[in-house]
N, C-alpha and C positions, 0 to 999 in steps of 0.2 A: 602626180598622176592619180586618177581615180581607179578603183578596183574594176576589173572587167566584168564582175558578176554583181556588183552593187555600186552604190554611190560613195562609199567610204574611201578614205585615203589608202593608197596601195603601199605595202611595205617591201614588196619585191616585184621585179620584172622577171618572169620565167621565160628565158630566151628560147628554150626548146619547143615551147608551144605558143609563144607570142602573147601571153596573158600577163596582166598586172593583177596582183592579189592583195587584198587587205589582210589584216592580222587574222580575222576569223576564218576567211576562206583559205588562207595559206595553211593555217593549223589544221583545218578540216581536210585539206588535200593530202597532207602528210599522213594524218591518221587513217584516212581511207585506204591509202596505198599500203601502209604497214599492216593494218587489220586484214586486208584482202590477201596479202602475201603470206602472213602467218597462217591463215586458215587454208590457203592453198598448199602449204607445206606439211601441215599436220592436222589430223582430225582427232580431237580429244574426246575420250569417252568417260573421263572421271577417274580419279585415283593416280593420275600421272604426276611426276615430279620433274620440273624443268630447272636445270642449272643455267645460270646466266653469267657469262664471262664479263667481268667489269674491270676497268683500269682506272677510272676516274676521268677519262677523256670524254668528249662530247658524244661520240657514237655509241660506245658501250653504255654510257649513262642514259642516253635516250632509249636504247634497246631495253634496259631494265625498266625504265619509266613507262614505256609503251606496253610492255608485256604485263606490267602490273595492272594497267587499264584493261587489257584484254582478258587476262586470266583471273584477276581479282574477283569478278562476279561469278566465276565458274565454281561449281561445287566440287570439292575434293581434288582440286588441282593446285599443286604447291610450287612456288618459286623459291629458289635459293640462289644466292650470289656467290661467285668464286673469284677471288682476286689473286694474281700471282705477283709476289714481291721478288723482282729479279735481282735486287741488290745493286741498284744504280743510285749512288749517293747524290742527294740533292734533287732527284727527279721523282722517283716513285713515291717517296715519303710525303711529297706534297699532295698526291692524289688520295692517299689512304684516308685522311680525315673527311674528305668530301664523300667518298664512297661509304664510309661508316655513317655519316650524317644522312645520306639518301636512304640507305637500307633501314636505318632506325626509323626514319619518317614514314617509310612504306611498310614497316613491320616485317621485313624480309631478313632471314638469317644470312650472315656473311661469314665465309670462310676465307682466311688469308693464308696462302701457301707460300712458304719461303723457299726460294731456289737454293739458298745456302744450306738450309736444313735438309732438304730432300735430295739434293744432288751433290752437296759438299763444295759448291763453287758459286760465285756470283758473276754477273755480267761485267762488273768493273774489273774483276780478275781476268776474265776471258779477254776483254778489250785490251788489257795491258800485256797480254801474252803474245808470243810468236805463233802465227797461225796462217793457214792458207785461205780459209773462208772468212767472210765478213762477220762482224759481230751480230748482224741481223740474222744470218743463217743459224747461228747457235741459238740466239734468242727465240726465233720462231719455232725451231724443233723442240727446244726445252719447254717453252710455254705450252705447245700442243700436248706434250707428254704429261705435264703436270695438270693441265686442265682436264684432260681425259681421265687421268687417274683419280683426281678429286671428284669429278662428276660421277664416275663409276662407283667409287667408294661410298658416296652419299646416296646411292641408289637412284640416280637420275635416269630418266628415260630419254631425255634429250639435253643437248648442250646448245644454248643460243649464244650467238656472237653478234657484235655490232658492225659487221662488215657492211659497208655502204656501197652505193652504185659505183663510185670512183674506184674503190678497192676491187670490186668484182670485175669491172671492165679491164683494169690493169692486170689482174690475175689471168683472165682469159687470153689477152693479147700476149702476155709474157710466156705462157705455156705454149701458145701457138707458134710464136717466133722461135722458141727454143726447140720446137719439134717434139715436145713432150706431150703427145696426144693421149697417152695413158693417164697422165696426171690431169689433163684437161677433162677426161671422162670421170675422174674421181672427185671433181670439185663439188662442194656443197651447194645447196642443201642436200642432205643424204636421205634417200628413200629406201636404202637397204641397210639392214642391221647385221654387222659382223661381230663375232665373239670378241669381247674385250674392248670394242670401240663404241663410244656413245655417239649416236647420230647427231649431226650438226643441223641447227636451224639458223636461218639468216633473214630475219624479218625486215631488215633495212636495205636489202639488196637493190631496191628500186628507189632509194632516197639518195640524191646527190649530197656530197659532203657539205656543200654550201647551205643546203636546206636543213640538214641535220643541225648545223651550227646555229642558223637563224631560229629554228624551232626552240632550241634550248634557251636562247636569249629571250625570246618572246614569252616563253612559259616560266621564266625565272628559275630555270634548272641550273644549279651550279656545277661546273665541271673544271677539270684541270686542263689548261690550254698550252702548257709548255711542250717543247719539242724534245724528244729523246736526244741526248748528246751524241749518240752513235748512229742516228738516223741517216746521216749523210753517206754512210757506207753502203746503204741498201741499193742493190741493183735495180730494184723496183722504181727508184727515182727516175731512171731513164724513161721508162714506160709512162710514168706519171706525167712527166713534162711533155712527151710527144702527144699523148692522148689529150692533154689539156690544151695544147696548141690547136689540134684538129677540132676540138669542141668549140674553141673560140671562133674558128672560121665556119664550122658546120654544126650549129647547135643541135643537140639530139644524138650526137655520135655515140656517147656512152650508152644511151638506151638502145641504139641500133646494134652495138656490140653484144649487149646482154640478150636482146631479142634473137639475134642470129644464133647465139650459143644455145639458147633454150630450144630453138627450132631443131637443132641437130643433136641435142643432148641424149635423147633416147637411143639414137643410132650409135652414138659413141659408146654408150654403156653396154649395148649389145655386142659391139666389136671388142670391147675391153671389159669383160666382166670382172668382178672383184676376185682377187687372187686368194688362195687359201692361206690363212695366216698361221704362223707358229707362235710360240710363246718365248719371249726373250728371258734371259736369266733374271732380269729385273722385275718380271711379271707382266710387262706390257706386250701387246701383240706386235709381231714383226713379220716382214716378208721373208727374211732369211733367218740365220741363227741369232743375230743381234738386231735390236731395233736401232733406228737412226740416232736416237739420243745417246745410247750406249756407245755407238761407233764414234760419235763426236767427243764424248767424254774420254774415251781411250786415246783419241788424237791429242786432246788438249793436255792430258796427263802424261802422255808418252814422251 
């Protein structure tokens, strides 16, 4: 098939808008959406430091790559990369060399934070233990704590993540179906700053996972493509499968979910304003006396 915008050969058929795109127009389309979303979320004046959460996977790798394109020409704005080593044998260690190589090539400092060193436990140990929650629950909470602490300690003004359109749509529907409207109101990107919490940026929230994957392939960006051995435990898988089936029948569903959420987001935030945070004994902000990470650590050790 020929590109809908020129006479070159198409590399993708975009079902949600009915266009065929060649390599150049596809890459340009992704860049345009990421650039626009980044500038919609944050207005930089110079002197800012942005931490980027990287794992070696396609989305976080693309996020760092694109932010380097956006921020690189800006004066006095610095990018730093943060990677969490969860202690998953044979999985995370495959992504570390790729992240090091990318950061070295872009001239970006990389900090690798070990879950074993910071929390005294690894995800392999948690997965092998008796517990009520899934491994993914522990991993998500612990990763958020370590990313926030590392970003704050390095003096970052923002923490950017590689959350894509699929992830975002799943999060919206999951919180809605669970009746957790307060958590729905707190979803990123964050426009409010709370003491101890580094605001999140999500430059890829309008990029489908498939397009993130193809962009990396076409641009020759190396990434780690293995699946976490504990991923099958995630409750999110249910929502991923349901939304994917609806998207197949009704292309554009993911964008419609995101658009609907953005339309009511301000109203949600007015109804559920940020709660006043305390400080947990570990130094992290918490809603109660203990942060969620410390609560889970007590459970797994108790």
